[in-house]
Backbone as a chain_set.jsonl record, in Angstrom:
{"seq": "MRTSAVLCMLAACLLLATSVVAADARNIIRGGVVNSMPTGDYSDMGLTIEADSAMGLGIAYERKITDLIGVNFDLAWTNHDVKVKGRGLDVKFGEGAMMPLTIAALFHPLKQGTVDYYIGPAFSYVMYDDFSIDSQFRSLLGTSGFSVDNEFTWALQTGADIKFNDTWGLNLDLKYIQTSAEDLDINPFNFCVGVAARF", "coords": {"N": [[16.672, -4.04, 7.792], [15.077, -1.074, 7.205], [12.353, -0.575, 6.612], [11.035, -2.945, 7.33], [11.369, -2.987, 10.094], [9.946, -0.676, 10.838], [7.411, -1.395, 9.892], [6.757, -3.622, 11.548], [6.752, -2.362, 14.055], [4.687, -0.424, 13.773], [2.507, -2.094, 13.248], [2.332, -3.486, 15.685], [1.718, -1.354, 17.424], [-0.74, -0.636, 16.324], [-2.364, -2.906, 16.852], [-2.294, -2.872, 19.638], [-3.556, -0.425, 20.176], [-6.134, -0.876, 19.153], [-7.065, -2.875, 20.827], [-7.551, -1.486, 23.144], [-9.719, 0.166, 22.539], [-11.728, -1.553, 21.872], [-14.525, -1.779, 22.458], [-16.964, -1.476, 21.206], [-18.909, -1.865, 18.118], [-17.75, -0.186, 16.309], [-15.179, -0.329, 15.531], [-12.926, -1.502, 13.152], [-10.813, -3.944, 11.94], [-8.642, -4.684, 9.347], [-6.894, -6.922, 7.219], [-4.541, -8.384, 4.932], [-3.459, -9.833, 1.788], [-1.568, -8.008, -0.515], [-1.622, -6.856, -3.842], [0.409, -4.966, -5.655], [0.269, -2.78, -8.286], [2.083, -1.031, -10.405], [1.601, 1.907, -12.447], [3.026, 3.741, -13.899], [6.091, 4.912, -15.557], [9.554, 5.548, -16.496], [11.029, 7.134, -19.205], [13.704, 7.463, -21.544], [15.912, 8.247, -24.16], [15.14, 6.05, -25.745], [14.939, 3.988, -23.948], [13.131, 2.368, -21.355], [12.348, 2.561, -17.969], [10.836, 0.72, -15.521], [8.731, -0.237, -12.763], [7.911, -3.491, -11.708], [4.862, -5.351, -11.058], [4.044, -6.361, -7.713], [3.743, -8.597, -4.93], [2.558, -8.305, -1.569], [2.007, -7.357, 1.877], [-0.728, -6.124, 3.86], [-2.226, -4.027, 6.38], [-4.89, -2.644, 8.301], [-6.726, -0.205, 10.188], [-9.878, 0.936, 11.036], [-11.833, 3.483, 12.43], [-15.102, 3.987, 13.079], [-16.805, 6.948, 12.945], [-19.391, 7.853, 12.64], [-22.381, 6.129, 11.477], [-22.059, 6.445, 8.779], [-19.525, 7.547, 8.23], [-16.028, 7.034, 8.501], [-12.692, 6.955, 9.904], [-9.749, 5.88, 8.527], [-6.773, 4.05, 8.988], [-3.979, 2.895, 7.314], [-1.554, 0.51, 6.333], [0.865, -0.719, 4.152], [3.125, -3.094, 2.589], [5.382, -3.683, 0.015], [7.697, -5.197, -2.276], [9.419, -4.244, -5.038], [10.563, -5.363, -8.225], [12.645, -3.644, -10.5], [12.781, -2.909, -13.878], [14.672, -2.609, -16.952], [13.769, -1.707, -20.166], [13.601, -1.94, -23.776], [15.344, -1.175, -26.887], [16.128, -3.791, -27.418], [16.486, -4.78, -24.883], [15.384, -6.332, -21.874], [15.625, -6.489, -18.915], [16.281, -7.127, -15.44], [16.949, -4.429, -13.382], [17.225, -3.718, -10.749], [15.992, -3.618, -7.344], [13.488, -2.498, -5.023], [11.852, -1.589, -1.97], [8.601, -0.435, -1.036], [6.539, 1.372, 1.24], [3.596, 2.464, 1.935], [1.999, 4.573, 4.23], [-1.155, 5.323, 5.095], [-3.845, 7.612, 5.559], [-7.302, 7.846, 5.584], [-10.489, 9.319, 4.85], [-13.357, 7.689, 5.029], [-16.372, 7.018, 3.36], [-19.4, 5.441, 3.972], [-21.897, 4.405, 2.225], [-23.896, 2.434, 2.306], [-25.943, 1.521, 4.719], [-27.128, -0.752, 5.892], [-27.174, -4.354, 5.542], [-25.478, -7.1, 3.832], [-23.17, -6.344, 2.493], [-20.734, -3.979, 3.055], [-19.944, -1.2, 1.652], [-17.343, 1.113, 0.843], [-15.788, 4.339, 0.275], [-13.387, 6.906, -0.383], [-11.32, 9.933, -0.014], [-7.729, 10.242, 0.489], [-4.657, 10.779, 2.33], [-1.218, 10.059, 1.958], [1.819, 8.836, 3.328], [4.582, 7.885, 1.835], [6.991, 5.533, 2.28], [10.233, 4.687, 1.315], [12.493, 2.008, 0.928], [16.087, 1.526, 0.824], [17.289, 1.438, -2.492], [18.418, -1.326, -4.26], [20.922, -2.226, -6.581], [21.283, -4.536, -9.232], [23.966, -6.929, -9.672], [25.151, -6.956, -12.246], [24.989, -4.349, -13.132], [26.362, -2.827, -11.329], [29.167, -2.247, -11.532], [29.15, -0.649, -13.796], [27.699, 1.598, -12.972], [29.01, 2.284, -10.692], [28.149, 1.936, -8.074], [26.314, 0.196, -5.505], [23.781, 0.679, -4.852], [21.16, 3.061, -3.992], [19.555, 5.772, -2.212], [16.066, 6.545, -1.914], [13.964, 9.284, -1.635], [11.492, 9.624, 0.896], [7.973, 10.465, 0.636], [5.191, 12.767, 0.964], [1.882, 12.423, -0.184], [-1.127, 12.151, -2.219], [-4.07, 10.036, -2.212], [-6.583, 7.654, -3.273], [-9.213, 5.719, -2.08], [-11.152, 2.733, -2.143], [-13.553, 0.138, -1.522], [-14.876, -2.951, -0.108], [-16.501, -4.664, 2.558], [-17.523, -7.903, 2.876], [-19.827, -9.386, 4.708], [-19.637, -12.168, 6.875], [-20.729, -12.722, 9.326], [-21.706, -10.944, 12.328], [-19.201, -10.217, 13.205], [-16.989, -11.166, 11.547], [-15.645, -10.978, 8.169], [-15.129, -10.9, 4.578], [-12.676, -8.938, 3.025], [-12.281, -6.668, 0.365], [-10.194, -4.475, -1.173], [-9.223, -1.462, -2.789], [-6.752, 0.771, -3.752], [-5.508, 3.802, -5.024], [-2.396, 5.339, -5.409], [-0.641, 8.282, -5.728], [2.521, 8.467, -6.431], [5.978, 9.169, -6.834], [8.695, 8.227, -6.532], [11.309, 9.478, -6.887], [12.382, 10.006, -10.127], [10.992, 7.936, -11.256], [7.857, 7.253, -12.015], [5.796, 5.646, -10.123], [3.092, 5.311, -9.165], [0.979, 3.413, -8.087], [-1.748, 1.001, -8.273], [-3.057, -0.469, -5.53], [-4.239, -3.501, -4.691], [-6.024, -5.267, -2.356], [-6.752, -8.325, -0.777], [-8.403, -9.836, 1.824], [-9.192, -10.354, 5.299], [-11.794, -9.016, 7.418], [-12.473, -7.717, 10.606], [-14.832, -6.883, 13.036], [-15.36, -4.958, 15.942]], "CA": [[15.922, -3.307, 6.781], [14.339, -0.09, 7.985], [10.906, -0.677, 6.411], [10.538, -4.086, 8.1], [11.309, -2.575, 11.493], [8.835, 0.263, 10.973], [6.187, -2.162, 9.685], [6.485, -4.402, 12.755], [6.444, -1.439, 15.138], [3.367, 0.153, 13.555], [1.504, -3.151, 13.397], [2.184, -3.727, 17.12], [0.991, -0.206, 17.975], [-2.119, -0.72, 15.836], [-3.07, -3.947, 17.594], [-2.436, -2.411, 21.015], [-4.559, 0.642, 20.21], [-7.474, -1.411, 18.919], [-7.496, -3.638, 21.992], [-8.011, -0.533, 24.141], [-11.013, 0.743, 22.159], [-12.563, -2.602, 21.286], [-15.723, -1.928, 23.278], [-18.172, -1.434, 20.4], [-18.741, -2.36, 16.753], [-17.264, 0.894, 15.445], [-13.781, -0.604, 15.231], [-12.754, -2.512, 12.109], [-9.435, -4.289, 11.588], [-8.552, -5.4, 8.071], [-5.549, -7.354, 6.869], [-4.539, -9.346, 3.847], [-2.389, -9.875, 0.785], [-1.641, -6.859, -1.424], [-0.997, -6.892, -5.164], [0.693, -3.589, -6.036], [0.42, -2.731, -9.745], [2.489, 0.299, -10.856], [1.022, 2.335, -13.724], [3.896, 4.706, -14.571], [7.458, 4.512, -15.874], [10.449, 6.631, -16.891], [11.598, 6.846, -20.532], [14.728, 8.376, -22.044], [16.826, 7.704, -25.177], [14.675, 4.759, -26.237], [14.886, 3.004, -22.877], [12.08, 2.578, -20.363], [12.575, 1.967, -16.651], [9.53, 0.58, -14.876], [8.609, -1.174, -11.646], [6.982, -4.598, -11.926], [3.895, -5.627, -10.011], [4.626, -7.108, -6.601], [2.858, -9.028, -3.853], [3.009, -7.896, -0.245], [1.055, -7.475, 2.973], [-1.344, -4.882, 4.289], [-3.033, -4.046, 7.596], [-5.605, -1.38, 8.424], [-7.656, -0.016, 11.3], [-10.838, 2.016, 10.821], [-12.716, 3.867, 13.531], [-16.331, 4.587, 12.563], [-17.245, 8.115, 13.713], [-20.842, 7.689, 12.553], [-22.7, 4.98, 10.624], [-21.698, 6.756, 7.395], [-18.168, 8.068, 8.048], [-14.977, 6.46, 9.327], [-11.3, 7.356, 9.661], [-9.026, 4.639, 8.29], [-5.31, 4.069, 8.958], [-3.633, 1.759, 6.462], [-0.122, 0.33, 6.11], [1.159, -1.832, 3.234], [4.537, -3.293, 2.257], [5.657, -4.466, -1.194], [9.072, -5.089, -2.768], [9.267, -4.252, -6.488], [11.662, -5.426, -9.192], [12.654, -2.559, -11.479], [13.361, -3.432, -15.111], [15.025, -1.738, -18.072], [13.242, -2.28, -21.393], [13.826, -1.169, -24.99], [16.605, -1.426, -27.598], [16.454, -5.202, -27.281], [16.7, -5.14, -23.489], [14.285, -6.572, -20.945], [16.41, -7.066, -17.827], [16.094, -6.574, -14.102], [17.954, -3.423, -13.029], [17.389, -3.736, -9.299], [14.741, -3.753, -6.606], [13.306, -1.6, -3.889], [10.595, -1.766, -1.248], [7.832, 0.759, -0.7], [5.621, 1.14, 2.339], [2.731, 3.617, 2.137], [1.175, 4.721, 5.422], [-2.243, 6.132, 4.539], [-5.019, 7.949, 6.373], [-8.404, 8.138, 4.66], [-11.846, 9.561, 5.335], [-14.156, 6.751, 4.249], [-17.82, 7.188, 3.35], [-20.093, 4.147, 3.881], [-23.267, 4.762, 1.823], [-24.853, 1.349, 2.558], [-26.013, 1.373, 6.17], [-27.535, -2.095, 6.284], [-26.973, -5.388, 4.545], [-24.313, -7.981, 3.905], [-22.009, -5.672, 1.905], [-20.414, -2.642, 3.548], [-19.12, -0.541, 0.634], [-16.757, 2.374, 1.303], [-14.979, 5.09, -0.676], [-13.001, 8.189, 0.177], [-9.998, 10.484, -0.312], [-6.718, 9.892, 1.487], [-3.284, 11.261, 2.264], [-0.303, 8.938, 2.176], [3.26, 9.059, 3.488], [5.18, 6.709, 1.21], [8.371, 5.3, 2.712], [11.002, 3.842, 0.402], [13.733, 1.434, 1.426], [17.203, 1.75, -0.092], [17.179, 0.722, -3.761], [19.622, -2.115, -4.544], [21.181, -2.43, -8.008], [21.8, -5.865, -9.54], [25.426, -6.981, -9.804], [25.618, -6.684, -13.609], [25.0, -2.907, -13.363], [27.085, -2.127, -10.263], [30.437, -1.7, -12.017], [28.829, 0.396, -14.761], [27.241, 2.794, -12.262], [29.928, 2.59, -9.599], [27.462, 1.893, -6.786], [25.466, -0.987, -5.32], [22.423, 1.107, -4.559], [20.98, 4.47, -3.652], [18.371, 6.054, -1.402], [14.952, 7.253, -2.529], [13.323, 10.102, -0.61], [10.089, 9.416, 1.242], [7.176, 11.609, 0.219], [3.777, 12.936, 1.252], [1.135, 12.486, -1.432], [-2.562, 11.902, -2.082], [-4.518, 8.713, -2.642], [-8.019, 7.429, -3.312], [-9.449, 4.364, -1.609], [-12.5, 2.186, -2.202], [-13.557, -1.288, -1.228], [-16.082, -3.495, 0.496], [-16.471, -5.806, 3.461], [-18.635, -8.831, 2.671], [-19.956, -9.906, 6.065], [-20.04, -13.546, 7.159], [-21.569, -12.585, 10.52], [-21.557, -9.609, 12.907], [-17.789, -9.937, 13.502], [-16.025, -11.497, 10.503], [-16.031, -10.796, 6.786], [-14.115, -10.842, 3.524], [-12.394, -7.564, 2.617], [-11.706, -6.37, -0.935], [-9.811, -3.066, -1.06], [-8.442, -0.935, -3.915], [-6.239, 2.084, -3.448], [-4.579, 4.413, -5.978], [-1.471, 6.237, -4.724], [0.163, 9.093, -6.638], [3.863, 8.551, -5.856], [6.923, 9.24, -7.945], [9.977, 7.544, -6.313], [12.226, 10.301, -7.675], [11.904, 10.173, -11.508], [10.208, 6.777, -11.664], [6.468, 7.453, -11.601], [5.232, 4.332, -9.826], [1.633, 5.514, -9.186], [0.4, 2.068, -8.108], [-3.02, 0.538, -7.753], [-2.843, -1.532, -4.543], [-5.444, -4.302, -4.5], [-5.841, -6.132, -1.195], [-7.769, -9.328, -0.453], [-8.104, -10.323, 3.169], [-10.302, -10.505, 6.235], [-12.181, -7.866, 8.211], [-13.051, -8.062, 11.898], [-15.507, -5.737, 13.676], [-15.447, -5.08, 17.395]], "C": [[14.968, -2.354, 7.489], [12.834, -0.223, 7.803], [10.321, -1.837, 7.203], [10.395, -3.716, 9.572], [10.138, -1.634, 11.735], [7.502, -0.462, 10.842], [5.804, -2.943, 10.937], [6.071, -3.494, 13.913], [5.041, -0.854, 14.983], [2.26, -0.878, 13.696], [1.259, -3.452, 14.874], [1.408, -2.599, 17.789], [-0.478, -0.242, 17.571], [-2.924, -1.746, 16.619], [-3.281, -3.553, 19.053], [-3.533, -1.362, 21.124], [-5.963, 0.086, 20.043], [-7.97, -2.246, 20.091], [-8.03, -2.727, 23.089], [-9.411, -0.037, 23.825], [-11.988, -0.286, 21.609], [-13.839, -2.852, 22.08], [-17.013, -1.889, 22.469], [-17.851, -1.849, 18.969], [-18.294, -1.27, 15.79], [-15.79, 0.729, 15.076], [-13.683, -1.735, 14.213], [-11.268, -2.707, 11.854], [-9.479, -5.082, 10.294], [-7.099, -5.786, 7.817], [-5.596, -8.374, 5.757], [-3.328, -9.235, 2.953], [-2.626, -8.754, -0.227], [-0.958, -7.191, -2.738], [-0.837, -5.444, -5.62], [1.064, -3.542, -7.515], [0.785, -1.318, -10.196], [1.916, 0.628, -12.228], [1.941, 3.264, -14.508], [5.268, 4.127, -14.877], [8.277, 5.759, -16.187], [11.094, 6.242, -18.218], [12.592, 7.914, -20.922], [15.61, 7.622, -23.032], [16.435, 6.29, -25.611], [14.619, 3.667, -25.193], [13.782, 3.382, -21.893], [12.451, 1.855, -19.08], [11.225, 1.911, -15.95], [9.582, -0.449, -13.753], [7.579, -2.239, -11.99], [5.953, -4.665, -10.801], [4.538, -6.493, -8.932], [3.555, -7.46, -5.586], [3.441, -8.595, -2.52], [1.902, -8.088, 0.772], [0.486, -6.116, 3.333], [-2.15, -5.085, 5.561], [-3.676, -2.674, 7.745], [-6.469, -1.396, 9.677], [-8.559, 1.162, 10.978], [-11.669, 2.227, 12.073], [-13.915, 4.575, 12.93], [-16.738, 5.734, 13.482], [-18.766, 8.131, 13.777], [-21.097, 6.428, 11.73], [-22.209, 5.19, 9.194], [-20.23, 7.096, 7.19], [-17.209, 7.392, 9.019], [-13.622, 7.032, 8.962], [-10.473, 6.086, 9.623], [-7.522, 4.881, 8.249], [-4.854, 2.774, 8.304], [-2.128, 1.714, 6.255], [0.078, -0.882, 5.213], [2.662, -1.906, 2.99], [4.635, -4.165, 1.012], [7.097, -4.216, -1.63], [9.054, -5.294, -4.281], [10.592, -4.471, -7.208], [11.515, -4.254, -10.15], [13.409, -3.053, -12.704], [13.685, -2.321, -16.104], [14.573, -2.437, -19.345], [13.507, -1.344, -22.563], [15.198, -1.443, -25.575], [17.075, -2.872, -27.409], [16.669, -5.666, -25.859], [15.371, -5.403, -22.787], [14.906, -7.281, -19.752], [16.069, -6.388, -16.512], [17.263, -5.656, -13.774], [18.255, -3.438, -11.533], [16.056, -3.935, -8.627], [14.705, -2.788, -5.432], [11.934, -1.785, -3.274], [9.927, -0.418, -1.013], [6.795, 0.401, 0.354], [4.78, 2.398, 2.555], [1.925, 3.516, 3.429], [0.107, 5.742, 5.079], [-3.314, 6.392, 5.575], [-6.116, 8.422, 5.428], [-9.678, 8.454, 5.434], [-12.779, 8.739, 4.463], [-15.654, 6.989, 4.457], [-18.466, 5.834, 3.101], [-21.555, 4.415, 3.509], [-24.317, 3.692, 2.118], [-24.892, 1.058, 4.049], [-26.271, -0.063, 6.601], [-27.16, -3.091, 5.188], [-25.683, -6.153, 4.733], [-23.049, -7.295, 3.416], [-21.88, -4.263, 2.473], [-19.42, -2.014, 2.571], [-18.582, 0.769, 1.193], [-15.913, 3.012, 0.198], [-14.573, 6.406, -0.028], [-11.607, 8.63, -0.225], [-9.018, 10.176, 0.811], [-5.434, 10.68, 1.261], [-2.366, 10.099, 2.613], [1.121, 9.44, 2.366], [3.945, 7.796, 2.997], [6.643, 6.627, 1.612], [9.043, 4.32, 1.755], [12.235, 3.312, 1.105], [14.84, 1.735, 0.414], [17.057, 0.857, -1.326], [18.486, -0.014, -4.025], [19.72, -2.387, -6.041], [21.762, -3.817, -8.225], [23.282, -5.807, -9.908], [25.918, -6.619, -11.197], [25.687, -5.194, -13.935], [25.855, -2.146, -12.356], [28.391, -1.503, -10.753], [30.21, -0.562, -13.006], [28.467, 1.704, -14.062], [28.124, 3.182, -11.093], [29.275, 2.612, -8.229], [26.593, 0.646, -6.72], [24.022, -0.613, -5.005], [22.36, 2.586, -4.258], [19.676, 4.629, -2.865], [17.331, 6.793, -2.223], [14.222, 8.002, -1.42], [11.878, 9.657, -0.37], [9.284, 10.632, 0.813], [5.747, 11.559, 0.751], [3.028, 13.077, -0.073], [-0.343, 12.214, -1.158], [-2.895, 10.512, -2.618], [-6.041, 8.697, -2.682], [-8.269, 5.963, -2.985], [-10.918, 3.981, -1.766], [-12.424, 0.689, -1.901], [-14.862, -1.718, -0.595], [-15.732, -4.611, 1.462], [-17.715, -6.642, 3.195], [-18.771, -9.646, 3.946], [-20.369, -11.383, 6.081], [-21.005, -13.576, 8.342], [-21.322, -11.196, 11.088], [-20.098, -9.23, 13.157], [-16.889, -10.077, 12.283], [-16.584, -11.256, 9.11], [-14.835, -10.855, 5.865], [-13.929, -9.382, 3.119], [-11.752, -7.534, 1.236], [-11.441, -4.868, -0.957], [-8.951, -2.664, -2.247], [-8.039, 0.491, -3.597], [-5.312, 2.553, -4.581], [-3.724, 5.423, -5.23], [-0.628, 6.962, -5.766], [1.539, 9.273, -6.003], [4.917, 8.375, -6.93], [8.179, 8.396, -7.757], [11.062, 8.191, -7.163], [11.658, 10.445, -9.091], [11.023, 9.03, -11.993], [8.788, 6.922, -11.138], [5.802, 6.101, -11.375], [3.71, 4.369, -9.874], [0.874, 4.177, -9.165], [-1.079, 2.021, -7.755], [-2.697, -0.614, -6.802], [-4.163, -2.24, -4.278], [-5.19, -5.304, -3.388], [-7.038, -7.066, -1.034], [-7.429, -9.876, 0.915], [-9.366, -10.477, 3.995], [-10.56, -9.188, 6.941], [-12.817, -8.372, 9.496], [-13.604, -6.806, 12.554], [-15.662, -6.005, 15.158], [-16.178, -3.887, 17.986]], "O": [[14.14, -2.788, 8.29], [12.092, -0.003, 8.76], [9.203, -1.723, 7.705], [9.416, -4.087, 10.22], [9.417, -1.776, 12.723], [6.566, -0.183, 11.591], [4.642, -2.925, 11.344], [5.151, -3.819, 14.663], [4.286, -0.793, 15.954], [1.186, -0.567, 14.21], [0.115, -3.652, 15.282], [0.54, -2.85, 18.625], [-1.357, 0.081, 18.37], [-4.059, -1.471, 17.008], [-4.319, -3.861, 19.639], [-4.345, -1.398, 22.048], [-6.888, 0.532, 20.722], [-9.176, -2.318, 20.327], [-8.873, -3.145, 23.883], [-10.215, 0.164, 24.736], [-12.966, 0.071, 20.953], [-14.195, -4.0, 22.345], [-18.068, -2.238, 22.997], [-16.704, -2.145, 18.633], [-18.446, -1.418, 14.577], [-15.227, 1.572, 14.377], [-14.284, -2.795, 14.391], [-10.547, -1.746, 11.583], [-10.252, -6.031, 10.158], [-6.184, -5.043, 8.171], [-6.555, -9.137, 5.636], [-2.315, -8.631, 3.307], [-3.737, -8.575, -0.728], [0.146, -7.737, -2.755], [-1.821, -4.773, -5.933], [2.03, -4.169, -7.949], [-0.104, -0.482, -10.358], [1.761, -0.255, -13.071], [1.667, 3.552, -15.673], [5.572, 2.994, -14.505], [7.766, 6.879, -16.15], [11.643, 5.148, -18.346], [12.382, 9.103, -20.679], [16.01, 6.487, -22.771], [17.298, 5.437, -25.818], [14.283, 2.526, -25.514], [13.535, 4.56, -21.635], [12.822, 0.681, -19.101], [10.552, 2.93, -15.801], [10.366, -1.398, -13.788], [6.503, -1.93, -12.502], [6.156, -4.102, -9.725], [5.46, -7.26, -9.205], [2.586, -6.724, -5.403], [4.659, -8.525, -2.354], [0.978, -8.875, 0.565], [1.133, -5.086, 3.139], [-2.689, -6.165, 5.802], [-3.088, -1.662, 7.365], [-6.885, -2.45, 10.158], [-8.079, 2.257, 10.683], [-12.145, 1.276, 12.692], [-13.773, 5.644, 12.335], [-16.99, 5.519, 14.667], [-19.354, 8.389, 14.828], [-20.158, 5.738, 11.332], [-21.969, 4.221, 8.474], [-19.725, 6.95, 6.077], [-17.521, 7.2, 10.194], [-13.422, 7.531, 7.854], [-10.488, 5.302, 10.572], [-7.047, 5.792, 7.57], [-5.287, 1.688, 8.689], [-1.494, 2.745, 6.03], [-0.472, -1.952, 5.477], [3.382, -0.922, 3.158], [4.051, -5.247, 0.953], [7.649, -3.145, -1.379], [8.719, -6.377, -4.76], [11.608, -3.864, -6.868], [10.407, -3.91, -10.562], [14.529, -3.553, -12.596], [13.07, -1.255, -16.104], [14.925, -3.59, -19.595], [13.625, -0.13, -22.393], [16.107, -1.885, -24.873], [18.269, -3.134, -27.259], [17.002, -6.83, -25.636], [14.362, -4.762, -23.082], [14.754, -8.491, -19.579], [15.63, -5.238, -16.475], [18.424, -6.053, -13.874], [19.387, -3.202, -11.109], [15.093, -4.369, -9.259], [15.732, -2.335, -4.927], [10.968, -2.1, -3.969], [10.592, 0.599, -0.818], [6.248, -0.701, 0.369], [5.198, 3.303, 3.278], [1.261, 2.513, 3.689], [0.419, 6.9, 4.802], [-3.654, 5.516, 6.371], [-5.892, 9.287, 4.581], [-9.911, 7.93, 6.522], [-12.973, 9.054, 3.289], [-16.127, 7.139, 5.584], [-18.127, 5.151, 2.135], [-22.377, 4.633, 4.4], [-25.507, 4.002, 2.177], [-23.984, 0.424, 4.586], [-25.686, -0.534, 7.576], [-26.869, -2.709, 4.055], [-24.906, -5.897, 5.653], [-21.956, -7.628, 3.875], [-22.807, -3.458, 2.382], [-18.216, -2.259, 2.648], [-19.28, 1.462, 1.934], [-15.397, 2.329, -0.687], [-15.319, 6.961, 0.778], [-10.805, 7.831, -0.71], [-9.418, 9.888, 1.938], [-5.163, 11.173, 0.166], [-2.693, 9.263, 3.455], [1.575, 10.344, 1.666], [3.898, 6.759, 3.658], [7.433, 7.527, 1.325], [8.493, 3.268, 1.431], [12.941, 4.052, 1.789], [14.565, 2.147, -0.712], [16.742, -0.327, -1.214], [19.552, 0.602, -4.016], [18.73, -2.733, -6.687], [22.647, -4.236, -7.478], [23.784, -4.79, -10.386], [26.993, -6.035, -11.333], [26.355, -4.799, -14.891], [26.056, -0.941, -12.509], [28.69, -0.355, -10.424], [30.993, 0.387, -13.048], [28.87, 2.783, -14.498], [28.004, 4.285, -10.56], [29.794, 3.246, -7.31], [26.186, 0.105, -7.748], [23.153, -1.478, -4.904], [23.376, 3.28, -4.266], [18.82, 3.745, -2.857], [17.666, 7.57, -3.117], [13.9, 7.422, -0.383], [11.142, 9.355, -1.31], [9.843, 11.716, 0.641], [5.172, 10.491, 0.96], [3.489, 13.771, -0.979], [-0.755, 12.064, -0.007], [-2.126, 9.904, -3.362], [-6.699, 9.612, -2.186], [-7.622, 5.074, -3.539], [-11.812, 4.799, -1.549], [-11.368, 0.067, -2.014], [-15.829, -0.958, -0.548], [-14.81, -5.393, 1.235], [-18.835, -6.139, 3.28], [-17.932, -10.499, 4.236], [-21.31, -11.791, 5.401], [-21.966, -14.346, 8.362], [-20.776, -10.342, 10.389], [-19.787, -8.049, 13.305], [-16.092, -9.179, 12.012], [-17.792, -11.315, 8.879], [-13.685, -10.86, 6.305], [-14.907, -8.669, 2.896], [-10.804, -8.271, 0.963], [-12.364, -4.074, -0.777], [-8.066, -3.409, -2.668], [-8.871, 1.317, -3.22], [-4.447, 1.805, -5.037], [-4.247, 6.267, -4.503], [0.024, 6.325, -6.594], [1.715, 10.13, -5.136], [4.777, 7.541, -7.824], [8.7, 7.881, -8.746], [11.656, 7.555, -8.034], [10.551, 10.959, -9.246], [10.375, 9.147, -13.033], [8.544, 6.735, -9.947], [5.303, 5.482, -12.315], [3.096, 3.545, -10.553], [0.194, 3.847, -10.137], [-1.594, 2.88, -7.038], [-2.127, -1.622, -7.22], [-5.09, -1.658, -3.713], [-4.254, -6.1, -3.464], [-8.189, -6.644, -1.142], [-6.309, -10.329, 1.15], [-10.456, -10.699, 3.469], [-9.67, -8.345, 7.053], [-13.595, -9.326, 9.487], [-12.923, -5.782, 12.621], [-16.035, -7.099, 15.583], [-16.351, -3.809, 19.202]]}, "num_chains": 1, "name": "protein.A"}
């Protein structure tokens, strides 16, 4: 699976890069469980095609340029069921994985204290794995799946690190990504709960 290979490679590069620059407290690594909640769908002739919410994993590295501004690199992976609804139907049509690689400029307005809140605009390169169609629809469509083009898009990110001590903390992160996946407007909110480590 191409997204799994890319995910492992980027995670390894991220950990290697952070070990090189881990000399001060301007480096933050975050990782956790992602709940991706699509907000859009595609409708035609009384039928609606929509992606279900999905759980996945996320990892991020932020380099603080100043006390107020940081550059954040973020990678998430989720695998979504896609359903067909309407006209008495509510069935799984297939599934496909998405993996947004995001770079954000994060503003940290709270300099001191237990909570480090951040917010900022972002650009995202959303990678889609091949979409697989469930067996009951394969003969009807004459194919077992199809490819979805990757795309560059925009995003908005906000969140907070709740510090346990100078190194470790709880991370809560929310990101909105404007992504279409061809005609299916997924446009997910990705909510991540995990840990943050400062070095």
